N, C-alpha and C positions, 0 to 999 in steps of 0.2 A: 673494176665492174662490180665486184662484190661490195666494195666500200660504198659505191653509188647507190646500190639497191638498199643497203642498210640505212643510209641517210634518208632515202625516200620513204622506207617503211617507218622509220622513226618519226619522220615528219608527219606522216599520215596518222600515226598513233597519237602524237601530240595534238593534232588537229581534231581528231575524234574525241580526245579527252576534253579539250576545250569546249567542243560542241556539247558534250554531255553535261559539263558543268553549267553551261548556260541554261539548262533545263531544270536545275535544282530548285530554283525559286518557285514556290507554289503559286499557282494562279488563283486559287480559291482561298477565302479567309480561313484561318486556323480553327480547328475544332476545340481548342483549349481556351479557357477563359483568359482574357487579357485585361479585364477591368481590375484595377487595384482593389484589394480587400479593404472594406471600411471597418475600422476598429474603434470601439468606444474607449473610454478611459480605463475601464476594467480590463479590456483586451490588451491594452498597452501595458498595464501593470503586470498582467500575467506573462507577457513576453519578457519584461524586464526581470521578473522575480523567479520565473520557472523555466521558460523556454531558452533564453539566452545563456543563463549560468549553468543550467542542469540538463538541457536538451529534453525537457518534459513538455508534452502537449497536454494542457489543462483544459478539459472539455466540460463546460457547464451548460451549453446548449445541447440537450440530449440528442445523440445520434443513434438512429435505430440499428445501424450496423455494428455499433459498439455495445448494444444493450442486449439483455436476456430476452429474446423474443417469446419465451414461454410465460413471461410475467406481464401483468398489466401495470405499467409504470407511468409516472407523471414526471414531466420535466422539472428541473430545479428552478426555484425563484432566483432571479438575477441578483437582487439585493442580498439575499441570504447566502447565495454562492460567494459573493464578494467577502462577506464576513468569515465564512468557513475557509476560504482560500487564505486569508490573512492568518487564521488560526493554524491551518495546516503548515504553512511556512514556519511559523513561530514555534509550534510545539512538536513538529515532526522533523522537518528538514533542518531547522536551525538547532534543535536539540541534539541531533546526531552530529551535526557539524561541530558543535561545541564539545561534544564528548570525544570525537575521534578525528575531526578535521573535514573540510569541505570536499576533498578528493573522494572520500568514501561515498558521500552523497552523489557526486557527479557520476561515479562509476556504477552505483547500485540501485538508485531509486528507480521506480517503474517509469517507463517512457510515456505512459499515458495515465492520467488521473481523470476519471469520468465521474461526474456528479449526477445523481438522480434525486428528484424531489421526494418521491414516495418511498416507503419500504418495499421490499420484494417479498410478497407473501408466499409461504410454502403451503402445500396441501395439508400438512399436519397442524397448521395454525401458528407456526413459528414465523418470524420475519428474518430476512437477511439484512444485516447492517453493512456488510462489505464483502467483496470478493477479490481474489488475486489470481491472475491468469498468466501462465507461461513465463513468469519472471519479468514481465513487461508491462502489465496493466493492473491498476487497482481501481475498483469501482466503489464509491461510497454512496450509501442511500440515506433516506430520511432527512435530506437537506431542508425540506420545507417545514420540518418540525422545530427548526431553530427559531426561537422567539426571544424577545428582550428579557422575559422572565427567566427562561432556562439558561440564558447567557450568563446569569448571575449564579447559577447552580452548578458548581464544579462537579458534583457527584453525577448529575444528569449528563453533563458534557462528557465526562469521562466514560460513562457507560455506553453512550451512543456514538461518540466520535473519537475521543483520544485513544481509548482502549482499542477500538476498531482499527485505527491507523497503525498502531504498533503491531497488532495481531496480523493484519494483512501484509505489512512489510516483512514480518518474520517469515511468512509464506514465500514472499519474493526471494528472500535470502536462501531459504531451504530449497527452492526450485533451482537456484544457481549452484549451491553446495549442500549436499544432503547431510542431515544430522546423523549422529550415531544411533543406529536402530536398537541398540541395547536400551536406549531410553524407553522404548515401547514395552520392554519386558518387565520394567519395574512394577507396573500395575496391569500386566497383560490381561488378567482375568476380569478386570473391571470395565473394559470398554463395552458399551452397550448400543453402539450405532445410534439410530434415530430415537431410541428410548430415553436418551438423556433429557428429553423435554419433560419427562415425568419426575425428574429429580430436582430438588432444591440445592442451591450452592452449598449450604451448610452440611447437607447430607453427603454431597459429593466430596467435600473436604474430609469427612470422616472415613471416606473410602480411599483417600490418598490422591484426590484430584482437586486442583485449585478452584475450578468452577464446574458446574454441571455440564457445560458445553465441552469441557475437556474430556468428558467420558465418551464422546462420539468415536474418536479414533486417535491414533498416536500423533499424527501431524497437527491435529487441532489441539491436542493436549500440550504439545511443545509450544505452539503459538500462544496458547492461553497462559502458559507458565511465564513466558517472557513478557507478554503485554501486561499481565497482572502485576508482575514484580516491579516493572519500571514505572508503573502508574500508582503504586501503593507506597505510602510512607512506611518507615520501619515499624511503627506502631501498628499500622493496618496489616502489614505482612505477618507480624508476630501473632496478631489475632487469628489469622487464617491458620497458622501453624498450631496455635493453642486449640482451635476448634477441631483440627485433625487429631491432635493429642495421641493418646495411647491406644486408640481404636485399631484393631488388628486388620491389616490387609491380607496377611497370610500368617502362617505359624511363626515366622521369624521377623516380620516387618510391621512396624506400626504405621499409621497413616502419616504422622508427622515425619517419620524417617523416609517414607516414600516421597513426600514433597521435597525434602531436603536432598535426596538423591537425584531427583529429577531436576531440581534447580542447579545442582552441580554439573549435570550434563549440559544444561543450557549455558551456564557460565563458561564451561570448557569449550563448547562449540563456538560461541561468540568470540572468545579470546583467541583460539587457535585458527579458526577459519577466517575471521574478519579483523582480528587485532583490536577488538572492542571490549572494554571493561564495562560490564552491565551496571556496576555501581556508579560509575561516572555518568552513564546514560541516565540512570534513575535520578541522580542529583540534578542533572540538566533539565529533565522533564518536570520534576517537582518544583524547582525554583521558578521555572517558566509558568507552571500552573498557578503558583502563588501570585505571580505578577500579571495574570490574565486580566484582572479587573482594570489595570492601567493601560492595557493594550488598546490602541485607537482602531476601532473596527468601522468607523464612519468615513475615514479619509484614506485615500490611497496615496501613500508616500513613496 
């Protein structure tokens, strides 16, 4: 009898289960979009060169939810975004891959790169060239300033784009693995927060900072040290050290010595935390910069 009851109950349960399954299919259309996304040639190129190999979402059509809502911003021009995307891959991603290997890029690049056409203006009159957020996103501004004329001007491109790429990527790495805070102590009394805007680079160098912006705070100093070093030729770097010279940072330290000490911190951090030789990276960045004029920015290959 017990066996019979068990079979009946089991049969009812199975029947109810089948009945409930029959109601799983929704009677109304889905709320989610089902139309395939239309992608142009540039979108397809981005998938091939950023998304598939590196899991990077490359946004050139400005998204408000990804933007700084406190700024008045202009979307990036599509044609200029195309050229900058080619440059980003060649001078940022490929340079690091050459110096340390593609796995480093796959594991550490930001998952979102967002392009903005205009600069982001601050209330003090300065402009934001780039930002890094949470180890996951980099935003690059002033895309619409890219012209055929300044594409031939390496110094301009370095100031507005290349330097910024390496600066923001340094922040991404620092957000994942913190740098040695003893770095901040080398020129601790020299940080001036927002007042760096009143200082020229040459005067900052005489105080032991590689650029005026480096005087804002320690994390910007660290990012400026790395980004300036890897985008400067040995001659250009020596000029910075010579400008710093024997000017005193404190009673025991000259400005040149301060820069050399801070570079040693940067070198040690990149080597021990990431296995990266910054001299190999600089070699890759510089030779790619020299070859930029031969880079095809008109055709998506």
